[in-house]
BABA-620926 format. One record per atom (N, C-alpha, C): x, y, z. Coordinates in steps of 0.05 Angstrom, whole numbers, plus 32768, in hexadecimal, padded with zeros to 4 digits. Layout:
N
XYZ/...
end
This chain:
154
80117FE78002/800080007FFD/800F801A7FFE/8028801C800E/803A8031800C/804A80377FF4/804880507FEC/8055805A7FD5/8072805A7FDC/8081805C7FBF/809B80577FC6/80AB806C7FD6/80A380867FDB/80AF80947FED/80AC80878009/808F80838011/808B8076802C/80A080598036/809B804E801C/80A58035801E/80C880358029/80D18047801A/80F280518026/80F2805F803B/80DC80708040/80E2807B805D/80DB80658078/80C880538074/80C38045808A/80D680208086/80E480288073/80F2800A806D/810180018088/811080138096/811E800880B1/810A7FFE80C4/80EA800C80C5/80DC7FFE80D6/80D27FE480D3/80CA7FD880B7/80C17FC680BB/80DD7FAB80A9/80EF7FBB80AB/81077FA3809F/81067F8980AD/810A7F8B80CB/81107F6A80D5/80F87F5980CD/80E07F6080C3/80CC7F5180C1/80CA7F4880A1/80DA7F548093/80D87F4F8072/80F67F3C806C/81027F34807E/811A7F228075/81117F0D806A/81167F058051/81127EEA8045/80F27EED803E/80E67EDB8044/80C67ED78040/80BA7EE98056/80A17F018053/809F7F0D8069/808A7EF98078/807B7EE28068/80677ED5806D/80727EC18084/808C7EC18083/80967EAA8093/80A57EB380B0/80A27ED380B8/80AE7EDC80CE/80AC7ECE80E3/80917ECA80F1/808C7EBC8108/809B7EA08101/809D7E8E80F0/80A97E7480ED/80C87E7180F4/80D27E9080F1/80EE7E9080F5/80F47E91810E/80DD7E9B8121/80E57E9D813D/80E37E858148/80F67E808164/80F77E67816B/80EE7E66818A/80DC7E598196/80D67E4E81AE/80D47E6C81BE/80E77E6F81D6/80E67E8181E8/80E97E9F81D9/80F67EA381BC/80F77EBC81B6/80DF7EC981B5/80C77EBA81A9/80AC7EC381A4/80A17ED581B3/80A77ECF81CE/80997EE581E3/809D7F0381DD/80B77F0881DE/80BB7F2381D8/80AF7F2D81BA/80AB7F2081A9/80A57F2B8193/80887F3E8191/80747F338198/80587F438196/805E7F608198/806C7F6781AD/806A7F8781B7/807C7F96819D/80917F8E8195/80A07F9D8181/808B7FA68169/807B7F908166/80677F8D814A/80527FA0814D/80477F998169/80307FA78175/80367FCD8171/80507FD2817B/805B7FED8174/805D7FF78160/806C7FEA8147/806B7FEF812C/80517FF5811F/80427FE48123/80227FE5811B/80127FFC8126/801A80008141/800C8015814E/801A8035813D/80338032813C/8045804A812D/8035804B810F/803580388100/8026803880E9/8010803E80DE/7FFB803280F2/7FDF803C80F6/7FE0805880F7/7FED8066810B/7FE880808112/7FF7808F80F8/800E808C80F6/801F809D80DE/800F809980C4/8008808480BA/7FF6808280A4/7FDA808C809A/7FCB808C80B1/7FB2809080B0/7FA980A9809D/7FB180C180A0/7FA880DD8090/7FAE80D28076/7FC580C5806C/7FC980BE8050/7FBA80A48042/7FB5808E8053/7FAD8074804A/7F91806F8056/7F88807A8063/7F7080718075/7F56805F8060/7F55806E804A/7F42805E803C/7F43804B8028/7F628045802F/7F69802B801C/7F67800F8026/7F5E7FFE801D/7F557FE0802E/7F6C7FD28037/7F857FDC802D/7F9F7FD0803E/7FA67FDE805E/7F9B7FF88059/7FA480068076/7F897FFD808B/7F727FFD807D/7F5B7FF3808B/7F647FDA8099/7F6C7FC88089/7F747FAA8090/7F8C7FAD80AC/7F9A7FBC80A3/7FB17FC180BA/7FA57FCA80D5/7F997FDD80D2/7F857FEA80E6/7F777FD380F6/7F657FC680E9/7F577FB280F4/7F667F9A80FD/7F7B7F9180F5/7F8C7F7C8104/7FA07F8C811B/7F9F7FA68117/7FAF7FB1812F/7F9C7FB28145/7F847FBA8142/7F737FBC815D/7F657F9F816A/7F6E7F91815C/7F587F75815F/7F6F7F68817D/7F887F658173/7F967F56818F/7FA67F6881A2/7FA47F84819B/7FAF7F9481AB/7F9E7FA381BD/7FA97FAD81D6/7F9D7FBF81E6/7FAC7FD481ED/7F9F7FE981F7/7FAC80018202/7FAD80078223/7FC480108229/7FC780138245/7FD680318248/7FD380378264/7FE180558266/7FFF8052825A/800B8038825F/8029803B825F/802F8030823E/801E80278231/802680228219/800B800B820A/801B7FFC81FA/80057FEC81ED/80127FD081F8/7FFA7FBD81F5/7FFE7FA181FC/7FF17F8B81F0/7FF77F7581ED/7FEC7F5F81DF/7FD17F5481EF/7FBB7F5481EA/7FA77F4B81F6/7FA67F2D81F8/7FA07F228214/7FA17F05821B/7F937EF78200/7F9C7EDC81FF/7F857EC781EF/7F6B7ECD81FD/7F627EC9820C/7F457EC08219/7F357EE18211/7F467EFC820D/7F387F0D8207/7F367F1781EF/7F3C7F0481DB/7F387F0781B8/7F207EFD81B4/7F117F1081A6/7EF47F00819C/7EFC7EE98186/7EE57EDA8185/7EE67EC08170/7EEB7ECB8156/7EDB7EE6814F/7EDE7EF18132/7EF67F01812E/7F0C7EFB8141/7F287F10813E/7F317F048124/7F437F108115/7F567F0780FC/7F637EF2810A/7F657ED880FD/7F727EC480FF/7F877EBA80EA/7F857EC480D5/7F977EBF80BE/7F9C7ED680B3/7FB17EE380A9/7FBB7EF98099/7FB37EF2807C/7FB07ED98072/7FAB7ED38055/7F8D7ECD8055/7F7D7ECB806D/7F617EC78069/7F507EDD8082/7F467EF08075/7F397F03808E/7F1F7EFB8097/7F117EE78088/7EF97EDB8095/7EFD7EC380A9/7F0F7EBD80AA/7F127EA380BA/7F0D7EAA80DA/7F087E9780ED/7F017E9D8103/7F087E8C8113/7F047E908133/7F0E7E7B8146/7EF67E698154/7EF67E4F8159/7EDE7E47816E/7EF07E32817E/7EE77E358195/7EF07E2281A9/7EDB7E0B81B5/7ED77DF181AB/7EC27DE281B1/7ED47DC681BF/7EC97DBB81D0/7ECE7D9F81E1/7EF37DA481DF/7EF57DBC81ED/7F107DBE81F4/7F297DBB81E0/7F1D7DC681C7/7F327DC481AC/7F287DE081A4/7F3D7DEB8194/7F387E028186/7F3A7DFE8167/7F2E7E0C815A/7F307E09813D/7F337E258131/7F3A7E27811B/7F407E42810B/7F2D7E3E80F0/7F267E4E80E2/7F137E4E80C9/7EFE7E5180C8/7EEE7E3D80BE/7ED47E3A80B3/7EC67E1D80C0/7EAD7E2280BD/7EA07E0880C1/7E8E7DFE80A2/7E897DE9809F/7E7A7DE18086/7E657DCB808E/7E4C7DD38085/7E3C7DBD808A/7E307DB88072/7E277D9C806F/7E197D948052/7E007D84805D/7DEA7D8B8049/7DD37D84804E/7DC97D6C8031/7DBF7D538036/7DC27D448024/7DA57D378024/7D9A7D2B800E/7D7E7D20800D/7D7E7D08801E/7D657CFD801C/7D657CEB8037/7D4C7CD88030/7D4B7CC78017/7D3D7CBA800E/7D3B7C9F800A/7D327C928023/7D397C738026/7D367C638009/7D1F7C687FFA/7D1A7C5B7FE2/7D357C5B7FCC/7D487C6E7FD3/7D5F7C737FC1/7D757C6A7FCE/7D867C587FBB/7D9D7C4C7FC4/7DB87C627FC9/7DB37C7C7FC1/7DC17C907FC6/7DB67CAF7FCE/7DC77CBD7FDB/7DB97CD77FE4/7DCA7CE67FD4/7DC27D047FD0/7DD37D197FC2/7DD07D2E7FD7/7DEB7D3C7FD6/7DF17D537FE7/7DE27D6F7FD5/7DCE7D7B7FE5/7DC37D8E7FD8/7DC77DA87FE6/7DDA7DAE7FFA/7DDF7DBE7FFD/7DF67DC88012/7E0A7DDB800A/7E207DD7801E/7E257DFB8027/7E287DFE8041/7E2C7E0D804D/7E3F7E11805A/7E4E7E2B8057/7E677E35805F/7E647E528073/7E6B7E4A808B/7E687E64809C/7E887E6180AF/7E877E7A80BA/7E9E7E7780CD/7E987E6780E0/7EB37E6280E7/7EB27E4980FC/7EA77E53811C/7EA97E69811D/7E957E738137/7E7C7E798131/7E707E6D8121/7E537E6C811B/7E4C7E54812B/7E367E57813E/7E2D7E3D814C/7E1E7E2A813F/7E207E10814D/7E167DFC8142/7DF77DFC813E/7DE57E0B8155/7DCF7E0C814D/7DC37E198134/7DCD7E2F8137/7DC87E3F811B/7DCC7E3380FD/7DE17E1F8100/7DE67E1380E4/7DCC7E0480E6/7DC67DF580F4/7DB47DDC80F6/7D967DEF80EF/7D957E0080FE/7D787E1480F3/7D747E1B80E0/7D8B7E2680CD/7D8D7E3480B3/7D887E1980A5/7D977E0280A6/7D937DEE8096/7D757DE08098/7D6B7DDB80B3/7D4C7DD180B0/7D3D7DE480A2/7D427DFE80A2/7D2A7E0F8090/7D2E7E088077/7D437E00806B/7D457DF6804C/7D3C7DDE8048/7D3C7DD0805D/7D2C7DB18055/7D177DAE8057/
end
């Protein structure tokens, strides 16, 4: 989203995150090193959100930056801090590659992504049944809602 002038101006700020493939930044961090990484990322994102607002606020990329920034971080008098996992909403961004994926915890297991339900014919006179409806919703969608929606169509 940044023009050439701004790319050059902010280059030193985001250089550590662009070594090699930027998408693999987190994978290069080992074990205990991970604990200290959210704070500088938080501070850089906050800096960019503030500095770029006037010039880029109408752009989709800036809006995503702002959205991603405000979900996991919270503000205190002495600065910014990463929110505890328990305080993040199920609808928070789960993947930079998929903005609609959500999170759900069920039966002590956590899942990210989507939930898919299928409806099929049910005719005892036939040797085979056909899938007649496929529904895809965010994984945080309640099972009861999916059932209610499926029953209405049946």
